[in-house]
DRENZADO-282227 format. One line per 8 residues: number of its first residue (from 1); their letters; for each residue x, y, z of C-alpha. Coordinates in nm, 3 decimals, decimal comma, padded with zeros to 5 digits, m for minus. Example, Ala and Ser with C-alpha at 12.3 -4.5 7.8 and 13.67 -1.06 7.14 Angstrom:
BEGIN
1 = AS = 01,230 m00,450 00,780 | 01,367 m00,106 00,714
***
This chain:
BEGIN
1 = MKLLFINI = 01,902 m03,624 m08,292 | 02,094 m03,832 m08,537 | 01,828 m04,107 m08,516 | 01,553 m03,852 m08,584 | 01,731 m03,726 m08,899 | 01,755 m04,081 m09,033 | 01,387 m04,140 m08,970 | 01,296 m03,816 m09,149
9 = ITFFSGCL = 01,503 m03,924 m09,451 | 01,338 m04,265 m09,438 | 00,996 m04,099 m09,424 | 01,063 m03,873 m09,722 | 01,220 m04,157 m09,914 | 00,906 m04,361 m09,865 | 00,693 m04,072 m09,983 | 00,909 m04,027 m10,289
17 = FLLACNKQ = 00,880 m04,398 m10,357 | 00,501 m04,384 m10,322 | 00,479 m04,077 m10,546 | 00,688 m04,250 m10,805 | 00,459 m04,553 m10,786 | 00,146 m04,341 m10,836 | 00,278 m04,122 m11,119 | 00,049 m04,117 m11,424
25 = TADVFVPN = 00,247 m04,184 m11,743 | 00,219 m03,935 m12,026 | 00,274 m04,210 m12,290 | m00,069 m04,334 m12,404 | m00,074 m04,645 m12,633 | m00,237 m04,566 m12,967 | m00,293 m04,862 m13,200 | m00,180 m04,833 m13,563
33 = VVQIDTTW = m00,462 m04,711 m13,784 | m00,517 m04,940 m14,083 | m00,503 m04,730 m14,395 | m00,787 m04,807 m14,635 | m00,658 m04,837 m14,991 | m00,890 m04,633 m15,211 | m00,645 m04,561 m15,492 | m00,715 m04,648 m15,855
41 = TNVDSTPS = m00,459 m04,751 m16,112 | m00,429 m04,542 m16,427 | m00,484 m04,848 m16,644 | m00,764 m05,101 m16,609 | m00,527 m05,392 m16,562 | m00,709 m05,606 m16,305 | m00,679 m05,970 m16,415 | m01,035 m06,105 m16,393
49 = STLTPPAT = m00,908 m06,457 m16,346 | m00,788 m06,364 m15,995 | m01,128 m06,225 m15,895 | m01,378 m06,467 m16,045 | m01,421 m06,841 m15,991 | m01,197 m07,055 m16,212 | m01,308 m07,102 m16,571 | m01,436 m07,441 m16,682
57 = LPIIDSLE = m01,146 m07,668 m16,770 | m01,097 m07,758 m17,138 | m01,182 m08,101 m17,271 | m00,859 m08,288 m17,335 | m00,868 m08,606 m17,540 | m00,642 m08,797 m17,774 | m00,680 m09,001 m18,088 | m00,469 m09,201 m18,329
65 = VGDEDHQV = m00,423 m09,091 m18,688 | m00,569 m09,362 m18,909 | m00,633 m09,453 m19,270 | m01,012 m09,460 m19,230 | m01,238 m09,177 m19,342 | m01,220 m08,980 m19,017 | m01,126 m08,984 m18,650 | m01,379 m08,883 m18,385
73 = INVGDSLI = m01,380 m08,730 m18,037 | m01,719 m08,784 m17,879 | m01,822 m08,629 m17,545 | m02,165 m08,783 m17,493 | m02,414 m08,600 m17,711 | m02,287 m08,257 m17,600 | m01,989 m08,244 m17,837 | m01,884 m08,449 m18,140
81 = LNFPQGGF = m01,564 m08,359 m18,323 | m01,481 m08,522 m18,659 | m01,135 m08,503 m18,818 | m01,143 m08,618 m19,184 | m00,863 m08,842 m19,305 | m00,530 m08,687 m19,398 | m00,581 m08,344 m19,244 | m00,330 m08,338 m18,958
89 = LSTNQSNT = m00,010 m08,143 m19,033 | 00,301 m08,113 m18,821 | 00,355 m07,759 m18,954 | 00,126 m07,516 m19,132 | 00,262 m07,638 m19,466 | 00,035 m07,860 m19,674 | 00,316 m08,105 m19,762 | 00,388 m08,219 m19,407
97 = PIKSTSKI = 00,104 m08,460 m19,315 | 00,130 m08,655 m18,993 | 00,162 m09,025 m19,068 | m00,085 m09,295 m18,973 | m00,075 m09,445 m18,619 | 00,065 m09,118 m18,477 | m00,089 m08,991 m18,156 | m00,270 m08,656 m18,160
105 = KADITVIK = m00,385 m08,468 m17,849 | m00,681 m08,230 m17,875 | m00,755 m07,947 m17,632 | m01,110 m07,810 m17,672 | m01,263 m07,516 m17,484 | m01,633 m07,442 m17,540 | m01,789 m07,122 m17,403 | m02,168 m07,148 m17,402
113 = TKGELIRR = m02,293 m06,937 m17,109 | m02,287 m06,582 m16,980 | m02,133 m06,702 m16,655 | m01,842 m06,856 m16,845 | m01,789 m06,531 m17,036 | m01,757 m06,350 m16,701 | m01,519 m06,611 m16,558 | m01,291 m06,553 m16,856
121 = GISTVAKN = m01,335 m06,175 m16,862 | m01,459 m06,176 m17,223 | m01,666 m05,900 m17,381 | m01,889 m06,006 m17,669 | m01,787 m05,724 m17,899 | m01,692 m05,745 m18,265 | m01,380 m05,581 m18,402 | m01,596 m05,301 m18,547
129 = SQLLNIGN = m01,736 m05,239 m18,192 | m02,071 m05,395 m18,279 | m02,226 m05,597 m17,996 | m02,269 m05,973 m18,033 | m02,521 m06,225 m17,912 | m02,309 m06,538 m17,909 | m02,399 m06,893 m17,995 | m02,075 m07,061 m17,888
137 = LVGLRIFY = m01,711 m06,963 m17,871 | m01,469 m07,248 m17,934 | m01,098 m07,280 m17,869 | m00,945 m07,576 m18,051 | m00,579 m07,675 m18,021 | m00,417 m07,992 m18,149 | m00,072 m08,123 m18,061 | 00,171 m08,374 m18,210
145 = KGNPAFWS = 00,465 m08,483 m17,994 | 00,400 m08,189 m17,766 | 00,415 m07,931 m18,046 | 00,123 m07,743 m18,205 | m00,029 m07,921 m18,505 | m00,234 m07,771 m18,787 | m00,508 m07,861 m19,032 | m00,465 m07,899 m19,406
153 = QLVPPIQL = m00,649 m07,671 m19,648 | m00,646 m07,951 m19,907 | m00,889 m08,191 m19,733 | m01,244 m08,149 m19,600 | m01,269 m07,923 m19,294 | m01,297 m08,027 m18,931 | m01,660 m08,088 m18,830 | m01,794 m08,000 m18,487
161 = HIRDTKPN = m02,140 m08,054 m18,334 | m02,215 m07,867 m18,010 | m02,541 m07,933 m17,832 | m02,754 m07,628 m17,750 | m03,116 m07,641 m17,636 | m03,201 m07,298 m17,783 | m02,982 m07,238 m18,089 | m03,003 m06,899 m18,258
169 = QSVRFLVL = m03,085 m06,930 m18,626 | m02,925 m06,590 m18,703 | m02,568 m06,666 m18,598 | m02,271 m06,624 m18,832 | m01,928 m06,787 m18,825 | m01,664 m06,576 m18,649 | m01,295 m06,603 m18,573 | m01,090 m06,433 m18,304
177 = QPVQSGIR = m00,904 m06,135 m18,443 | m00,636 m06,033 m18,194 | m00,610 m05,671 m18,093 | m00,338 m05,754 m17,845 | m00,211 m06,087 m17,717 | m00,461 m06,318 m17,552 | m00,834 m06,379 m17,577 | m00,940 m06,111 m17,325
185 = DSAWGIPP = m00,776 m05,836 m17,531 | m00,913 m05,951 m17,864 | m01,228 m05,902 m18,068 | m01,440 m06,122 m18,289 | m01,506 m06,076 m18,657 | m01,609 m06,239 m18,980 | m01,307 m06,410 m19,140 | m01,147 m06,220 m19,429
193 = VSPLSFLN = m01,285 m06,327 m19,764 | m01,067 m06,588 m19,934 | m01,105 m06,872 m20,186 | m01,149 m07,107 m19,889 | m01,404 m06,900 m19,697 | m01,674 m07,152 m19,781 | m01,498 m07,406 m19,557 | m01,570 m07,203 m19,243
201 = TVSVYNNP = m01,942 m07,230 m19,169 | m02,198 m07,259 m18,891 | m02,552 m07,388 m18,914 | m02,823 m07,501 m18,675 | m02,940 m07,861 m18,655 | m03,270 m07,955 m18,495 | m03,344 m08,304 m18,369 | m03,211 m08,534 m18,641
209 = PSGNNPKS = m03,393 m08,867 m18,691 | m03,364 m09,112 m18,403 | m03,045 m09,312 m18,409 | m02,836 m09,039 m18,570 | m02,583 m08,831 m18,383 | m02,618 m08,582 m18,232 | m02,967 m08,653 m18,097 | m03,067 m08,298 m18,000
217 = SGYFYTTT = m03,050 m07,944 m18,134 | m02,736 m07,734 m18,151 | m02,470 m07,583 m18,376 | m02,279 m07,754 m18,653 | m01,943 m07,601 m18,748 | m01,705 m07,676 m19,030 | m01,365 m07,511 m19,013 | m01,003 m07,532 m19,118
225 = NVGWFGSA = m00,923 m07,293 m18,834 | m00,721 m07,429 m18,542 | m00,750 m07,168 m18,270 | m01,046 m06,963 m18,154 | m01,364 m06,948 m18,362 | m01,736 m06,945 m18,291 | m02,073 m06,806 m18,383 | m02,280 m06,502 m18,297
233 = AFIDSTLP = m02,558 m06,278 m18,421 | m02,476 m05,910 m18,465 | m02,697 m05,675 m18,263 | m02,858 m05,401 m18,473 | m02,609 m05,115 m18,472 | m02,874 m04,856 m18,573 | m03,065 m04,883 m18,245 | m03,053 m04,578 m18,014
241 = KTRINVFL = m02,785 m04,628 m17,750 | m02,690 m04,512 m17,406 | m02,397 m04,534 m17,164 | m02,407 m04,718 m16,833 | m02,216 m04,560 m16,544 | m02,160 m04,759 m16,225 | m02,035 m04,639 m15,886 | m01,928 m04,859 m15,593
249 = PITFTNKN = m01,814 m04,778 m15,236 | m01,470 m04,614 m15,219 | m01,287 m04,933 m15,120 | m01,388 m05,108 m15,445 | m01,150 m04,988 m15,714 | m01,018 m05,110 m16,048 | m00,740 m05,284 m15,855 | m00,977 m05,524 m15,681
257 = TSVFAVFD = m01,302 m05,519 m15,881 | m01,431 m05,620 m16,223 | m01,774 m05,508 m16,343 | m01,987 m05,660 m16,620 | m02,313 m05,573 m16,794 | m02,512 m05,890 m16,861 | m02,803 m05,878 m17,105 | m03,097 m06,069 m16,959
265 = AQKTVLKL = m03,255 m06,190 m17,287 | m02,946 m06,288 m17,486 | m02,589 m06,413 m17,450 | m02,424 m06,072 m17,450 | m02,173 m05,972 m17,181 | m01,980 m05,643 m17,170 | m01,687 m05,578 m16,938 | m01,710 m05,224 m16,805
273 = IANPKGKS = m01,411 m04,994 m16,844 | m01,267 m04,830 m16,534 | m01,254 m04,450 m16,514 | m00,981 m04,371 m16,257 | m01,046 m03,995 m16,260 | m01,417 m04,033 m16,201 | m01,372 m04,344 m15,982 | m01,641 m04,531 m16,171
281 = FSVANVPI = m01,696 m04,804 m16,429 | m01,878 m04,751 m16,757 | m01,968 m04,902 m17,094 | m02,108 m04,734 m17,405 | m02,319 m04,848 m17,702 | m02,584 m05,025 m17,496 | m02,914 m05,030 m17,689 | m03,184 m04,831 m17,509
289 = NSKITIVS = m03,453 m05,042 m17,336 | m03,218 m05,341 m17,300 | m03,283 m05,531 m16,979 | m02,947 m05,542 m16,803 | m02,798 m05,691 m16,488 | m02,480 m05,529 m16,361 | m02,249 m05,779 m16,189 | m01,946 m05,672 m15,986
297 = ISKYNGES = m01,696 m05,922 m15,847 | m01,432 m05,810 m15,599 | m01,161 m05,936 m15,370 | m01,087 m05,711 m15,074 | m00,881 m05,797 m14,764 | m00,887 m06,163 m14,864 | m01,267 m06,177 m14,891 | m01,483 m06,211 m15,204
305 = YLGTSSFT = m01,772 m05,975 m15,278 | m02,061 m05,986 m15,525 | m02,270 m05,687 m15,631 | m02,573 m05,693 m15,860 | m02,830 m05,449 m15,994 | m03,099 m05,516 m16,255 | m03,273 m05,244 m16,455 | m03,378 m05,132 m16,803
313 = ANSSSPVS = m03,110 m04,926 m16,976 | m03,292 m04,609 m17,079 | m03,051 m04,335 m16,965 | m02,696 m04,270 m16,849 | m02,803 m04,193 m16,492 | m02,549 m04,336 m16,245 | m02,609 m04,681 m16,100 | m02,488 m04,745 m15,745
321 = IVPIKKTM = m02,399 m05,094 m15,623 | m02,308 m05,205 m15,271 | m02,126 m05,542 m15,294 | m02,208 m05,812 m15,040 | m01,955 m06,054 m14,896 | m01,994 m06,396 m15,057 | m01,794 m06,715 m15,074 | m01,642 m06,800 m15,410
329 = QEINHYLN = m01,874 m07,100 m15,420 | m02,176 m06,870 m15,384 | m02,046 m06,644 m15,661 | m01,988 m06,946 m15,882 | m02,345 m07,065 m15,820 | m02,478 m06,721 m15,913 | m02,280 m06,716 m16,238 | m02,413 m07,061 m16,328
337 = GL = m02,766 m06,923 m16,309 | m02,719 m06,627 m16,544
***
């Protein structure tokens, strides 16, 4: 009887063990759901330089101050920069010329294309909000012993030839007029009238006689301005205008996307303003019947995206764009072709 009781316990113990082995757990593994970030910032603060391919590097060259008529920086026939004798100053005071045999470093940035405007996040808009069709935008800096140098108002101006196969005869000389700090937050305008205004000029040259430099067409600048200057034609402000409104999928926000309106027939680029409440991008003052290509560039989850849409601007009807995943090299190639 005692042996039977032990066997019964053994039997039930085995059953309990089997039941325990076959018990279905109530804890089901649920993977973490990745939250899609669709929020917009209240301020359009996306730095375009982190979204677009890198801008073209400046031309950096050096020269030695001499006693001859001028010193020259020559980059093939694409850029020729003449510095007349006696113009380099160590401060912006006219009585502090830099002596002969001193070394000067020049840093020159030339913006000639719509793709380069996009890479730098620049809108071609004048300070009075008038749209611009640019010729070139030029950033010129000169340095002496590592410190900024200046140009004298008492000698002939700096002379700059920039090659351009299709120069615009209607351009005017402009300087950068800061609205805030930095080129992206600034606007372009005609320099204030002064007794020395005649020193800041732009003209078009066309195929000088063989043997002279430069050997092709382009723009010829004279300036006493060290900094940003350039040339552009003002677009007729009396033309009827419309607003462009652009919508993208919900994951493309002003935190990861920049949008531009590129004019097909001229060098005009407008950076669209983000509207966080309406979750859209827009730009005003676009002349009706302008042929436009909208370009969006995004970085999302470590991948780059490019969106495009071409149309004639004749109303404010919304434009929808679905960006496509592209490598940065592919985006760069697209910008080069604009």
